[in-house]
Backbone as a ProteinNet text record, in pm:
[ID]
protein_1_A
[PRIMARY]
XXXXXXXXXXXXXXXXXXXXXXXXXXXXXXXXXXXXXXXXXXXXXXXXXXXXXXXXXXXXXXXXXXXXXXXXXXXXXXXXXXXX
[TERTIARY]
58.1	-3	82.7	22.6	161.2	80.9	202.5	202.6	65.9	32.5	-72.3	-171	-180.1	-307.3	-338.6	-204.7	-227	-256.4	-195.4	-271.1	-384.5	-474.8	-552.7	-690.2	-605.1	-706.3	-654	-623.8	-618	-645.4	-677.9	-741.7	-896.5	-972.5	-1054.9	-1120.6	-1017	-1076.2	-1082.5	-1018.4	-999.4	-1120.7	-1158.9	-1303	-1411.8	-1394.9	-1500.5	-1487.2	-1398.4	-1315.1	-1488.4	-1480.1	-1457.6	-1636.1	-1678.6	-1844.6	-1922.8	-1830.1	-1903.6	-1890.7	-1776	-1773.6	-1925.4	-1925.7	-2029.5	-2175	-2147.5	-2289.3	-2308.7	-2233.6	-2271.5	-2201.9	-2177	-2217.6	-2304.6	-2341.3	-2490	-2574.3	-2674.1	-2820	-2877.1	-2884.8	-2969.2	-2981	-3162.1	-3094.2	-3109.1	-3169.3	-3133.2	-2976.5	-2910.8	-2755.9	-2738.1	-2735.5	-2704.6	-2667.5	-2868.6	-2884.9	-2770.4	-2745.6	-2715	-2579	-2481.2	-2343.6	-2315.2	-2426.6	-2446.6	-2403.7	-2489.9	-2502	-2370.3	-2316.8	-2203.7	-2073.2	-2068.8	-1969.2	-2007.7	-2120.4	-2151.5	-2114.5	-2105.8	-2083	-1892.5	-1875.5	-1695.6	-1621.1	-1747.8	-1664.3	-1702.6	-1787.3	-1780.2	-1682.5	-1616.8	-1533	-1374	-1421.4	-1244.5	-1260.5	-1420.7	-1381.9	-1347.7	-1370.9	-1358.6	-1155.1	-1092.4	-978.6	-908.8	-968.9	-927.2	-935.9	-986.2	-1065.9	-1106.6	-1244.6	-1373.6	-1466.2	-1488.5	-1605.8	-1708.2	-1780.7	-1928.5	-1875	-1821.5	-1885.1	-1859.4	-1769.8	-1876.7	-1971.7	-2009.4	-2173.5	-2274.9	-2258.1	-2360.2	-2358.8	-2272.7	-2176.2	-2280.8	-2304.2	-2319.3	-2506.1	-2548.6	-2686.2	-2785.9	-2682.1	-2780.6	-2714.4	-2549.7	-2521.6	-2618.9	-2604.6	-2555.5	-2720.4	-2750.9	-2871.9	-2999.9	-3032.2	-3155.9	-3134.3	-3062.4	-3022.9	-3072.4	-3079	-3046.7	-3225.2	-3250.1	-3400.8	-3433.3	-3490.7	-3572.2	-3558	-3405.6	-3428.6	-3507.2	-3511.9	-3597.6	-3767.2	-3807	-3882.8	-3981.4	-3851.5	-3956.5	-3969.1	-3833	-3876.5	-4052.9	-4023.2	-4153.7	-4253.8	-4259.7	-4359.1	-4400.7	-4269.8	-4304	-4368.3	-4300.6	-4346.9	-4533.3	-4522.4	-4667.2	-4772	-4743.5	-4789.3	-4779.8	-4713.2	-4690.8	-4787.8	-4790.3	-4891.5	-5053.3	-5102	-5260.1	-5293.4
-95.2	53.3	122.1	219.2	332.3	437.1	488.5	623.1	724.5	740.2	829.3	778.9	664.1	524.4	527.6	500.7	468.7	597	709.9	868	823.6	812.6	879.5	744.4	643.3	540.1	555.9	616	656.4	773.2	895.3	989.4	984.5	880.3	803.5	743.2	647.7	635.5	713.8	841	943.6	962.9	1029.5	1084.3	981.3	834.1	735.7	725.1	759.4	757.4	848.7	988.6	1128.2	1134.4	1078.8	1086.9	976.6	913.1	757.4	832.5	897.5	971.5	1098.5	1129.2	1254	1170.2	1056.5	946.1	909.2	935.6	855	954.8	1113.4	1177.6	1278.6	1284.8	1458	1337.3	1423.5	1434.4	1403.2	1453.1	1528.3	1351.4	1306.7	1173.2	1233.6	1303.2	1348.9	1368.3	1435.9	1418.1	1287	1191.9	1038.5	944.4	993	885.9	959.2	1112.3	1145.1	1112.1	1105.3	1116.3	930.2	817.1	718.1	662.4	749.1	743.5	769.5	876.1	860	847	760.4	686.7	583.6	491.6	391.6	499.3	599.6	670.8	658.6	700.7	715.8	560.3	408.5	294.1	295.7	373.1	299.7	315.1	471.3	560.2	449.2	373.8	271.7	201.9	82	43.1	43.9	135.6	188.9	242.9	263.3	303.3	159.4	74.4	-91.8	-192.5	-67.7	-142.3	-309.2	-209.4	-303	-252	-249.5	-144.1	-201.3	-349.2	-430.1	-416.4	-386.5	-402.4	-297.3	-156.7	-8	25.3	-8.8	-13.4	-80.9	-209.2	-244.3	-179.1	-134.1	-40.7	116.7	179.1	332.2	256.4	145.4	176.7	95.8	-6.5	-58.5	29.8	40	59.4	224.9	323.7	480.4	491.5	459.2	501.8	404.7	325.1	224.7	250.5	213.1	252.8	353.9	498.2	566.8	595.2	589	577.6	527.8	433.3	331	365.9	462.7	475.6	643.6	690.6	861.8	824.1	716.1	657.3	611.2	505.4	520.5	626	639	813.2	900	914.1	965.9	909.3	792.8	686.8	669.5	683.8	687.9	815.8	937.2	1054.1	1071.2	1041.7	1066.7	974.7	839.8	752.6	843.1	903.5	955.5	1104.9	1129.6	1299.8	1206.6	1056.6	1092.9	1066.3
-18.7	17.6	-16.4	-90.8	-117.4	49.3	11.3	163.7	156.5	20.4	11	72.7	37.6	12.5	211.6	257.8	404	457.1	386.7	447.1	435.9	357.5	346	430.9	402.9	530	660.9	710.3	859.7	857.6	727	753.9	814.1	719	682.4	870.9	866.1	1006.8	1128.7	1114.8	1257.9	1221.9	1062.7	1060.5	1113.6	1103.9	1169.5	1295.8	1360.6	1543	1565.4	1518.2	1541.8	1557.4	1389.1	1431	1490.7	1529.7	1631.4	1795.3	1806.3	1964.3	1925.8	1788	1792.8	1843.2	1795.4	1820.9	1948	2061.4	2154.2	2249.2	2232.6	2338.3	2318.5	2185.5	2186.4	2253.8	2310.3	2372.8	2213.8	2183.1	2024.4	1941.6	1944.1	1916.3	1732.1	1695.8	1510.4	1531.5	1564.5	1568	1587.3	1678	1724	1520.3	1537.2	1399.9	1265.6	1250.6	1185.8	1175.9	1238.7	1301.9	1287.9	1298.9	1295.9	1146.1	1031.8	973.5	822.5	913.1	842.4	921.6	1013.9	1016.1	941.4	881	769.3	634.4	629.9	466.3	501.9	595.6	567.1	549.2	623.6	627.2	501.3	382	286.9	221.1	232.1	164.4	166.7	313.3	323.1	265.5	211.4	160.2	20.2	-21	-220.6	-156.5	-110.6	-88.1	-52.8	-11.1	22.2	-73.9	-241.2	-352.9	-341.4	-276.3	-263.4	-286.4	-387.5	-493.4	-392	-423.7	-395.9	-261.1	-190.9	-36.1	37.9	-114.4	-69.9	-44.8	-193.7	-239.8	-192.1	-117.7	-32.8	114	179	300.2	267	171.6	152.4	166.8	51.6	16.3	172.8	264.1	321.7	470.2	506	606.9	682.7	535.2	547.2	437.2	381.9	332.8	411.6	406.3	395.3	601.5	654.9	828.3	849.9	824.9	833.4	832.9	701.4	717.4	762.6	809.9	895.6	1052.7	1083.1	1268.5	1219.8	1082.7	1102.6	1099.6	970.3	1004.3	1123.2	1205.9	1301.8	1440.4	1416.4	1517.9	1510.3	1353.5	1330.6	1374.1	1327.8	1450.2	1552.3	1603.2	1792.3	1824.8	1779.8	1759.8	1728.2	1655.2	1608.7	1714.9	1806.2	1821	1979.1	2001.9	2131.6	2148.2	2051.2	2030.2	2031.2	2049.3	2064.6	2185.9
[MASK]
++++++++++++++++++++++++++++++++++++++++++++++++++++++++++++++++++++++++++++++++++++

């Protein structure tokens, strides 16, 4: 692995850790869900750097896209149920 790829991988890994810390320490549920989606998005970029585009596409679609959507969908349903 070249030095550039190693540096890029390190930057992406640090960004993932930073987003994970934000997801853990924030008090806002919306911010936590967005930060968790960002971790997954950084993971998909990391898989591209590792030359695994099929895994990256799956992670982006399922991990970042669908999971984040489902969290927000359920949060909306819970809030509507609480208003009744």
